[in-house]
PyMOL commands that place a pseudoatom at each C-alpha (Angstrom):
pseudoatom trace, name=CA, resn=MET, resi=1, chain=A, elem=C, hetatm=0, pos=[0.791, -21.865, -6.018]
pseudoatom trace, name=CA, resn=GLU, resi=2, chain=A, elem=C, hetatm=0, pos=[-1.309, -22.279, -9.127]
pseudoatom trace, name=CA, resn=ASN, resi=3, chain=A, elem=C, hetatm=0, pos=[-1.436, -19.438, -11.638]
pseudoatom trace, name=CA, resn=ALA, resi=4, chain=A, elem=C, hetatm=0, pos=[-5.227, -19.518, -11.560]
pseudoatom trace, name=CA, resn=LEU, resi=5, chain=A, elem=C, hetatm=0, pos=[-5.175, -18.907, -7.810]
pseudoatom trace, name=CA, resn=LEU, resi=6, chain=A, elem=C, hetatm=0, pos=[-3.004, -15.794, -8.154]
pseudoatom trace, name=CA, resn=LEU, resi=7, chain=A, elem=C, hetatm=0, pos=[-5.166, -14.548, -11.017]
pseudoatom trace, name=CA, resn=GLU, resi=8, chain=A, elem=C, hetatm=0, pos=[-8.230, -14.996, -8.796]
pseudoatom trace, name=CA, resn=VAL, resi=9, chain=A, elem=C, hetatm=0, pos=[-6.613, -12.904, -6.022]
pseudoatom trace, name=CA, resn=MET, resi=10, chain=A, elem=C, hetatm=0, pos=[-5.754, -10.235, -8.596]
pseudoatom trace, name=CA, resn=ARG, resi=11, chain=A, elem=C, hetatm=0, pos=[-9.278, -10.313, -10.010]
pseudoatom trace, name=CA, resn=SER, resi=12, chain=A, elem=C, hetatm=0, pos=[-10.857, -9.874, -6.595]
pseudoatom trace, name=CA, resn=ARG, resi=13, chain=A, elem=C, hetatm=0, pos=[-8.454, -7.220, -5.254]
pseudoatom trace, name=CA, resn=ARG, resi=14, chain=A, elem=C, hetatm=0, pos=[-10.152, -3.823, -5.287]
pseudoatom trace, name=CA, resn=SER, resi=15, chain=A, elem=C, hetatm=0, pos=[-9.458, -0.611, -3.413]
pseudoatom trace, name=CA, resn=VAL, resi=16, chain=A, elem=C, hetatm=0, pos=[-11.352, -0.668, -0.125]
pseudoatom trace, name=CA, resn=ARG, resi=17, chain=A, elem=C, hetatm=0, pos=[-11.946, 2.603, 1.709]
pseudoatom trace, name=CA, resn=ARG, resi=18, chain=A, elem=C, hetatm=0, pos=[-14.452, 1.574, 4.412]
pseudoatom trace, name=CA, resn=TYR, resi=19, chain=A, elem=C, hetatm=0, pos=[-13.583, -0.980, 7.045]
pseudoatom trace, name=CA, resn=THR, resi=20, chain=A, elem=C, hetatm=0, pos=[-15.171, -2.851, 9.941]
pseudoatom trace, name=CA, resn=GLU, resi=21, chain=A, elem=C, hetatm=0, pos=[-13.881, -2.481, 13.512]
pseudoatom trace, name=CA, resn=GLU, resi=22, chain=A, elem=C, hetatm=0, pos=[-12.244, -5.934, 13.373]
pseudoatom trace, name=CA, resn=LYS, resi=23, chain=A, elem=C, hetatm=0, pos=[-8.530, -5.915, 14.135]
pseudoatom trace, name=CA, resn=ILE, resi=24, chain=A, elem=C, hetatm=0, pos=[-5.850, -7.473, 11.982]
pseudoatom trace, name=CA, resn=SER, resi=25, chain=A, elem=C, hetatm=0, pos=[-3.674, -9.965, 13.857]
pseudoatom trace, name=CA, resn=ASP, resi=26, chain=A, elem=C, hetatm=0, pos=[0.038, -9.386, 14.313]
pseudoatom trace, name=CA, resn=GLU, resi=27, chain=A, elem=C, hetatm=0, pos=[0.652, -12.602, 12.372]
pseudoatom trace, name=CA, resn=GLN, resi=28, chain=A, elem=C, hetatm=0, pos=[-1.354, -11.279, 9.406]
pseudoatom trace, name=CA, resn=LEU, resi=29, chain=A, elem=C, hetatm=0, pos=[0.527, -7.959, 9.503]
pseudoatom trace, name=CA, resn=LYS, resi=30, chain=A, elem=C, hetatm=0, pos=[3.793, -9.891, 9.562]
pseudoatom trace, name=CA, resn=GLN, resi=31, chain=A, elem=C, hetatm=0, pos=[2.690, -11.868, 6.498]
pseudoatom trace, name=CA, resn=ILE, resi=32, chain=A, elem=C, hetatm=0, pos=[1.766, -8.650, 4.671]
pseudoatom trace, name=CA, resn=VAL, resi=33, chain=A, elem=C, hetatm=0, pos=[5.100, -6.933, 5.344]
pseudoatom trace, name=CA, resn=SER, resi=34, chain=A, elem=C, hetatm=0, pos=[6.901, -10.202, 4.575]
pseudoatom trace, name=CA, resn=ALA, resi=35, chain=A, elem=C, hetatm=0, pos=[5.440, -9.934, 1.074]
pseudoatom trace, name=CA, resn=ALA, resi=36, chain=A, elem=C, hetatm=0, pos=[7.046, -6.491, 0.802]
pseudoatom trace, name=CA, resn=LEU, resi=37, chain=A, elem=C, hetatm=0, pos=[10.389, -7.819, 2.001]
pseudoatom trace, name=CA, resn=LEU, resi=38, chain=A, elem=C, hetatm=0, pos=[10.184, -10.611, -0.588]
pseudoatom trace, name=CA, resn=ALA, resi=39, chain=A, elem=C, hetatm=0, pos=[9.457, -8.185, -3.440]
pseudoatom trace, name=CA, resn=PRO, resi=40, chain=A, elem=C, hetatm=0, pos=[12.133, -7.887, -6.118]
pseudoatom trace, name=CA, resn=SER, resi=41, chain=A, elem=C, hetatm=0, pos=[14.470, -4.903, -6.016]
pseudoatom trace, name=CA, resn=GLY, resi=42, chain=A, elem=C, hetatm=0, pos=[16.595, -3.321, -8.742]
pseudoatom trace, name=CA, resn=HIS, resi=43, chain=A, elem=C, hetatm=0, pos=[20.181, -4.620, -8.507]
pseudoatom trace, name=CA, resn=SER, resi=44, chain=A, elem=C, hetatm=0, pos=[19.160, -6.285, -5.208]
pseudoatom trace, name=CA, resn=LYS, resi=45, chain=A, elem=C, hetatm=0, pos=[19.698, -2.975, -3.368]
pseudoatom trace, name=CA, resn=TYR, resi=46, chain=A, elem=C, hetatm=0, pos=[16.482, -3.188, -1.285]
pseudoatom trace, name=CA, resn=PRO, resi=47, chain=A, elem=C, hetatm=0, pos=[16.172, 0.522, -0.371]
pseudoatom trace, name=CA, resn=CYS, resi=48, chain=A, elem=C, hetatm=0, pos=[12.656, 0.189, 1.066]
pseudoatom trace, name=CA, resn=GLU, resi=49, chain=A, elem=C, hetatm=0, pos=[11.716, 0.193, 4.718]
pseudoatom trace, name=CA, resn=PHE, resi=50, chain=A, elem=C, hetatm=0, pos=[8.256, -0.154, 6.215]
pseudoatom trace, name=CA, resn=ILE, resi=51, chain=A, elem=C, hetatm=0, pos=[6.527, 1.588, 9.098]
pseudoatom trace, name=CA, resn=VAL, resi=52, chain=A, elem=C, hetatm=0, pos=[3.547, -0.380, 10.437]
pseudoatom trace, name=CA, resn=VAL, resi=53, chain=A, elem=C, hetatm=0, pos=[1.006, 1.817, 12.228]
pseudoatom trace, name=CA, resn=LYS, resi=54, chain=A, elem=C, hetatm=0, pos=[-1.767, 0.376, 14.410]
pseudoatom trace, name=CA, resn=ASN, resi=55, chain=A, elem=C, hetatm=0, pos=[-2.216, 3.309, 16.800]
pseudoatom trace, name=CA, resn=ARG, resi=56, chain=A, elem=C, hetatm=0, pos=[-5.712, 4.797, 16.227]
pseudoatom trace, name=CA, resn=GLU, resi=57, chain=A, elem=C, hetatm=0, pos=[-4.676, 8.349, 17.145]
pseudoatom trace, name=CA, resn=LEU, resi=58, chain=A, elem=C, hetatm=0, pos=[-1.716, 8.234, 14.767]
pseudoatom trace, name=CA, resn=LEU, resi=59, chain=A, elem=C, hetatm=0, pos=[-3.867, 6.759, 11.977]
pseudoatom trace, name=CA, resn=GLU, resi=60, chain=A, elem=C, hetatm=0, pos=[-6.310, 9.656, 12.415]
pseudoatom trace, name=CA, resn=LYS, resi=61, chain=A, elem=C, hetatm=0, pos=[-3.456, 12.183, 12.151]
pseudoatom trace, name=CA, resn=MET, resi=62, chain=A, elem=C, hetatm=0, pos=[-2.119, 10.382, 9.091]
pseudoatom trace, name=CA, resn=SER, resi=63, chain=A, elem=C, hetatm=0, pos=[-5.553, 10.739, 7.434]
pseudoatom trace, name=CA, resn=HIS, resi=64, chain=A, elem=C, hetatm=0, pos=[-4.675, 14.420, 6.862]
pseudoatom trace, name=CA, resn=CYS, resi=65, chain=A, elem=C, hetatm=0, pos=[-1.582, 13.618, 4.789]
pseudoatom trace, name=CA, resn=ARG, resi=66, chain=A, elem=C, hetatm=0, pos=[-3.516, 14.102, 1.539]
pseudoatom trace, name=CA, resn=LYS, resi=67, chain=A, elem=C, hetatm=0, pos=[-6.189, 16.608, 0.617]
pseudoatom trace, name=CA, resn=GLY, resi=68, chain=A, elem=C, hetatm=0, pos=[-9.441, 14.629, 0.792]
pseudoatom trace, name=CA, resn=VAL, resi=69, chain=A, elem=C, hetatm=0, pos=[-7.907, 11.326, -0.245]
pseudoatom trace, name=CA, resn=ALA, resi=70, chain=A, elem=C, hetatm=0, pos=[-6.595, 9.601, 2.890]
pseudoatom trace, name=CA, resn=LYS, resi=71, chain=A, elem=C, hetatm=0, pos=[-9.694, 9.730, 5.125]
pseudoatom trace, name=CA, resn=MET, resi=72, chain=A, elem=C, hetatm=0, pos=[-9.975, 5.940, 5.079]
pseudoatom trace, name=CA, resn=LEU, resi=73, chain=A, elem=C, hetatm=0, pos=[-7.022, 5.830, 7.470]
pseudoatom trace, name=CA, resn=GLU, resi=74, chain=A, elem=C, hetatm=0, pos=[-9.345, 7.011, 10.266]
pseudoatom trace, name=CA, resn=GLY, resi=75, chain=A, elem=C, hetatm=0, pos=[-11.228, 3.704, 10.096]
pseudoatom trace, name=CA, resn=ALA, resi=76, chain=A, elem=C, hetatm=0, pos=[-8.354, 1.435, 9.103]
pseudoatom trace, name=CA, resn=ALA, resi=77, chain=A, elem=C, hetatm=0, pos=[-7.160, -1.298, 11.426]
pseudoatom trace, name=CA, resn=ALA, resi=78, chain=A, elem=C, hetatm=0, pos=[-3.568, -0.600, 10.378]
pseudoatom trace, name=CA, resn=ALA, resi=79, chain=A, elem=C, hetatm=0, pos=[-1.435, 0.991, 7.711]
pseudoatom trace, name=CA, resn=VAL, resi=80, chain=A, elem=C, hetatm=0, pos=[1.978, 0.344, 6.222]
pseudoatom trace, name=CA, resn=VAL, resi=81, chain=A, elem=C, hetatm=0, pos=[4.015, 3.380, 5.202]
pseudoatom trace, name=CA, resn=VAL, resi=82, chain=A, elem=C, hetatm=0, pos=[6.586, 2.660, 2.501]
pseudoatom trace, name=CA, resn=ILE, resi=83, chain=A, elem=C, hetatm=0, pos=[9.749, 4.735, 2.676]
pseudoatom trace, name=CA, resn=ALA, resi=84, chain=A, elem=C, hetatm=0, pos=[12.921, 4.262, 0.654]
pseudoatom trace, name=CA, resn=ASP, resi=85, chain=A, elem=C, hetatm=0, pos=[16.523, 5.391, 0.998]
pseudoatom trace, name=CA, resn=LYS, resi=86, chain=A, elem=C, hetatm=0, pos=[17.135, 7.615, -2.034]
pseudoatom trace, name=CA, resn=ASP, resi=87, chain=A, elem=C, hetatm=0, pos=[20.900, 7.295, -1.566]
pseudoatom trace, name=CA, resn=LYS, resi=88, chain=A, elem=C, hetatm=0, pos=[20.849, 3.502, -1.702]
pseudoatom trace, name=CA, resn=SER, resi=89, chain=A, elem=C, hetatm=0, pos=[19.335, 2.984, -5.151]
pseudoatom trace, name=CA, resn=ASP, resi=90, chain=A, elem=C, hetatm=0, pos=[18.174, 4.906, -8.194]
pseudoatom trace, name=CA, resn=THR, resi=91, chain=A, elem=C, hetatm=0, pos=[15.239, 2.498, -8.492]
pseudoatom trace, name=CA, resn=PHE, resi=92, chain=A, elem=C, hetatm=0, pos=[13.724, 3.397, -5.111]
pseudoatom trace, name=CA, resn=VAL, resi=93, chain=A, elem=C, hetatm=0, pos=[10.435, 4.532, -6.699]
pseudoatom trace, name=CA, resn=GLU, resi=94, chain=A, elem=C, hetatm=0, pos=[10.010, 1.342, -8.698]
pseudoatom trace, name=CA, resn=ASP, resi=95, chain=A, elem=C, hetatm=0, pos=[11.095, -0.831, -5.782]
pseudoatom trace, name=CA, resn=SER, resi=96, chain=A, elem=C, hetatm=0, pos=[8.544, 0.904, -3.545]
pseudoatom trace, name=CA, resn=CYS, resi=97, chain=A, elem=C, hetatm=0, pos=[5.771, 0.256, -6.060]
pseudoatom trace, name=CA, resn=VAL, resi=98, chain=A, elem=C, hetatm=0, pos=[6.636, -3.424, -6.360]
pseudoatom trace, name=CA, resn=ALA, resi=99, chain=A, elem=C, hetatm=0, pos=[6.634, -3.732, -2.554]
pseudoatom trace, name=CA, resn=MET, resi=100, chain=A, elem=C, hetatm=0, pos=[3.246, -1.986, -2.364]
pseudoatom trace, name=CA, resn=MET, resi=101, chain=A, elem=C, hetatm=0, pos=[1.700, -4.278, -4.971]
pseudoatom trace, name=CA, resn=SER, resi=102, chain=A, elem=C, hetatm=0, pos=[3.085, -7.354, -3.231]
pseudoatom trace, name=CA, resn=MET, resi=103, chain=A, elem=C, hetatm=0, pos=[1.471, -6.248, 0.035]
pseudoatom trace, name=CA, resn=GLU, resi=104, chain=A, elem=C, hetatm=0, pos=[-1.833, -5.458, -1.706]
pseudoatom trace, name=CA, resn=LEU, resi=105, chain=A, elem=C, hetatm=0, pos=[-2.033, -8.931, -3.208]
pseudoatom trace, name=CA, resn=LEU, resi=106, chain=A, elem=C, hetatm=0, pos=[-1.044, -10.706, 0.012]
pseudoatom trace, name=CA, resn=ALA, resi=107, chain=A, elem=C, hetatm=0, pos=[-3.581, -8.702, 2.024]
pseudoatom trace, name=CA, resn=ALA, resi=108, chain=A, elem=C, hetatm=0, pos=[-6.289, -9.489, -0.529]
pseudoatom trace, name=CA, resn=SER, resi=109, chain=A, elem=C, hetatm=0, pos=[-5.424, -13.199, -0.354]
pseudoatom trace, name=CA, resn=LEU, resi=110, chain=A, elem=C, hetatm=0, pos=[-6.073, -13.003, 3.419]
pseudoatom trace, name=CA, resn=GLY, resi=111, chain=A, elem=C, hetatm=0, pos=[-9.447, -11.292, 2.907]
pseudoatom trace, name=CA, resn=ILE, resi=112, chain=A, elem=C, hetatm=0, pos=[-8.067, -7.983, 4.179]
pseudoatom trace, name=CA, resn=GLY, resi=113, chain=A, elem=C, hetatm=0, pos=[-9.198, -4.918, 2.294]
pseudoatom trace, name=CA, resn=ASN, resi=114, chain=A, elem=C, hetatm=0, pos=[-6.621, -2.328, 1.340]
pseudoatom trace, name=CA, resn=CYS, resi=115, chain=A, elem=C, hetatm=0, pos=[-6.097, 0.897, -0.521]
pseudoatom trace, name=CA, resn=TRP, resi=116, chain=A, elem=C, hetatm=0, pos=[-2.962, 2.449, -1.994]
pseudoatom trace, name=CA, resn=ILE, resi=117, chain=A, elem=C, hetatm=0, pos=[-2.588, 6.069, -0.891]
pseudoatom trace, name=CA, resn=GLN, resi=118, chain=A, elem=C, hetatm=0, pos=[-0.080, 7.893, -3.064]
pseudoatom trace, name=CA, resn=VAL, resi=119, chain=A, elem=C, hetatm=0, pos=[2.274, 10.164, -1.106]
pseudoatom trace, name=CA, resn=ARG, resi=120, chain=A, elem=C, hetatm=0, pos=[5.042, 11.033, -3.569]
pseudoatom trace, name=CA, resn=ASN, resi=121, chain=A, elem=C, hetatm=0, pos=[4.461, 14.408, -5.232]
pseudoatom trace, name=CA, resn=ARG, resi=122, chain=A, elem=C, hetatm=0, pos=[1.223, 15.060, -3.323]
pseudoatom trace, name=CA, resn=GLU, resi=123, chain=A, elem=C, hetatm=0, pos=[0.011, 17.757, -0.898]
pseudoatom trace, name=CA, resn=ALA, resi=124, chain=A, elem=C, hetatm=0, pos=[-1.229, 17.410, 2.668]
pseudoatom trace, name=CA, resn=GLU, resi=125, chain=A, elem=C, hetatm=0, pos=[-4.282, 19.200, 4.031]
pseudoatom trace, name=CA, resn=ASP, resi=126, chain=A, elem=C, hetatm=0, pos=[-2.007, 21.764, 5.710]
pseudoatom trace, name=CA, resn=ASP, resi=127, chain=A, elem=C, hetatm=0, pos=[-0.498, 22.637, 2.264]
pseudoatom trace, name=CA, resn=SER, resi=128, chain=A, elem=C, hetatm=0, pos=[2.850, 21.027, 3.097]
pseudoatom trace, name=CA, resn=THR, resi=129, chain=A, elem=C, hetatm=0, pos=[3.991, 18.102, 1.013]
pseudoatom trace, name=CA, resn=SER, resi=130, chain=A, elem=C, hetatm=0, pos=[2.466, 14.785, 2.030]
pseudoatom trace, name=CA, resn=GLU, resi=131, chain=A, elem=C, hetatm=0, pos=[5.977, 13.447, 2.559]
pseudoatom trace, name=CA, resn=ASN, resi=132, chain=A, elem=C, hetatm=0, pos=[6.991, 16.247, 4.932]
pseudoatom trace, name=CA, resn=TYR, resi=133, chain=A, elem=C, hetatm=0, pos=[3.704, 15.969, 6.813]
pseudoatom trace, name=CA, resn=LEU, resi=134, chain=A, elem=C, hetatm=0, pos=[4.327, 12.252, 7.387]
pseudoatom trace, name=CA, resn=ARG, resi=135, chain=A, elem=C, hetatm=0, pos=[8.008, 12.802, 8.185]
pseudoatom trace, name=CA, resn=GLY, resi=136, chain=A, elem=C, hetatm=0, pos=[6.880, 15.093, 11.008]
pseudoatom trace, name=CA, resn=LEU, resi=137, chain=A, elem=C, hetatm=0, pos=[4.522, 12.419, 12.371]
pseudoatom trace, name=CA, resn=LEU, resi=138, chain=A, elem=C, hetatm=0, pos=[6.696, 9.353, 11.860]
pseudoatom trace, name=CA, resn=ASN, resi=139, chain=A, elem=C, hetatm=0, pos=[10.180, 10.839, 12.202]
pseudoatom trace, name=CA, resn=PHE, resi=140, chain=A, elem=C, hetatm=0, pos=[11.948, 9.174, 9.266]
pseudoatom trace, name=CA, resn=PRO, resi=141, chain=A, elem=C, hetatm=0, pos=[15.258, 10.575, 7.938]
pseudoatom trace, name=CA, resn=GLU, resi=142, chain=A, elem=C, hetatm=0, pos=[15.572, 13.235, 5.216]
pseudoatom trace, name=CA, resn=ASN, resi=143, chain=A, elem=C, hetatm=0, pos=[17.322, 10.850, 2.818]
pseudoatom trace, name=CA, resn=PHE, resi=144, chain=A, elem=C, hetatm=0, pos=[14.229, 8.622, 2.838]
pseudoatom trace, name=CA, resn=ALA, resi=145, chain=A, elem=C, hetatm=0, pos=[11.449, 9.331, 0.372]
pseudoatom trace, name=CA, resn=CYS, resi=146, chain=A, elem=C, hetatm=0, pos=[7.915, 8.385, 1.347]
pseudoatom trace, name=CA, resn=GLN, resi=147, chain=A, elem=C, hetatm=0, pos=[6.247, 6.749, -1.608]
pseudoatom trace, name=CA, resn=ALA, resi=148, chain=A, elem=C, hetatm=0, pos=[2.865, 5.529, -0.421]
pseudoatom trace, name=CA, resn=ILE, resi=149, chain=A, elem=C, hetatm=0, pos=[0.730, 4.212, 2.408]
pseudoatom trace, name=CA, resn=LEU, resi=150, chain=A, elem=C, hetatm=0, pos=[-1.245, 0.988, 2.329]
pseudoatom trace, name=CA, resn=SER, resi=151, chain=A, elem=C, hetatm=0, pos=[-4.387, 1.235, 4.457]
pseudoatom trace, name=CA, resn=LEU, resi=152, chain=A, elem=C, hetatm=0, pos=[-5.598, -2.107, 5.800]
pseudoatom trace, name=CA, resn=GLY, resi=153, chain=A, elem=C, hetatm=0, pos=[-8.818, -3.400, 7.317]
pseudoatom trace, name=CA, resn=TYR, resi=154, chain=A, elem=C, hetatm=0, pos=[-11.643, -5.843, 6.847]
pseudoatom trace, name=CA, resn=PRO, resi=155, chain=A, elem=C, hetatm=0, pos=[-14.030, -4.503, 4.199]
pseudoatom trace, name=CA, resn=ALA, resi=156, chain=A, elem=C, hetatm=0, pos=[-17.299, -3.012, 5.466]
pseudoatom trace, name=CA, resn=LYS, resi=157, chain=A, elem=C, hetatm=0, pos=[-18.783, -4.247, 2.195]
pseudoatom trace, name=CA, resn=PRO, resi=158, chain=A, elem=C, hetatm=0, pos=[-17.096, -7.000, 0.183]
pseudoatom trace, name=CA, resn=PRO, resi=159, chain=A, elem=C, hetatm=0, pos=[-15.843, -5.551, -3.111]
pseudoatom trace, name=CA, resn=LYS, resi=160, chain=A, elem=C, hetatm=0, pos=[-17.112, -6.993, -6.362]
pseudoatom trace, name=CA, resn=ALA, resi=161, chain=A, elem=C, hetatm=0, pos=[-14.463, -8.907, -8.286]
pseudoatom trace, name=CA, resn=ARG, resi=162, chain=A, elem=C, hetatm=0, pos=[-13.622, -7.818, -11.797]
pseudoatom trace, name=CA, resn=GLU, resi=163, chain=A, elem=C, hetatm=0, pos=[-14.743, -10.025, -14.667]
pseudoatom trace, name=CA, resn=LEU, resi=164, chain=A, elem=C, hetatm=0, pos=[-11.958, -11.477, -16.766]
pseudoatom trace, name=CA, resn=ASP, resi=165, chain=A, elem=C, hetatm=0, pos=[-14.050, -11.485, -19.934]
pseudoatom trace, name=CA, resn=LYS, resi=166, chain=A, elem=C, hetatm=0, pos=[-14.538, -7.717, -19.599]
pseudoatom trace, name=CA, resn=LEU, resi=167, chain=A, elem=C, hetatm=0, pos=[-10.841, -6.859, -19.527]
pseudoatom trace, name=CA, resn=ASN, resi=168, chain=A, elem=C, hetatm=0, pos=[-9.697, -4.665, -22.405]
pseudoatom trace, name=CA, resn=PHE, resi=169, chain=A, elem=C, hetatm=0, pos=[-7.558, -7.078, -24.372]
pseudoatom trace, name=CA, resn=ASP, resi=170, chain=A, elem=C, hetatm=0, pos=[-7.314, -4.452, -27.143]
pseudoatom trace, name=CA, resn=LYS, resi=171, chain=A, elem=C, hetatm=0, pos=[-4.494, -2.961, -25.081]
pseudoatom trace, name=CA, resn=ILE, resi=172, chain=A, elem=C, hetatm=0, pos=[-2.344, -5.989, -25.915]
pseudoatom trace, name=CA, resn=SER, resi=173, chain=A, elem=C, hetatm=0, pos=[-0.437, -6.437, -29.142]
pseudoatom trace, name=CA, resn=TYR, resi=174, chain=A, elem=C, hetatm=0, pos=[1.762, -9.327, -30.111]
pseudoatom trace, name=CA, resn=ARG, resi=175, chain=A, elem=C, hetatm=0, pos=[4.951, -9.460, -32.157]
pseudoatom trace, name=CA, resn=GLU, resi=176, chain=A, elem=C, hetatm=0, pos=[5.519, -12.995, -33.375]
for i in range(1, 176): cmd.bond("trace and resi %d" % i, "trace and resi %d" % (i + 1))
show_as sticks, trace
zoom trace
């Protein structure tokens, strides 16, 4: 893979919250979660596990896991819930984030829109924690923390890619 190709995927990846009715194939979902399984993990502990949801009724229920933020799940073709065993590694938060980003980039490379929905330290519409709300729906163990959900679907409107020449390079300093 050329560096320019990866940079192009990164440039064009934007959060997508409105999707078409088109389904995502099982092969594409497998590729997306494969990217998560290939993501690096602190001390090679790999505490993350992934719950793939395609059921429309369950996606609608999941859309209430955050106050006003997760509504895109109602129209998503699928979602991947990232959970991590807190007892397995002290880097479970970081490992979850790396897995999420890997899935975002792979999905974008396939033309599949996606949006990161933060779960950790957030509240559900019913005033419970987002994590407990999802635990009740998805039945994952207490020792697993839910970090985030990746909504997936074909974009209703193609997102505009970011322009490389407009990046804020003032945020970079060099020590030579």
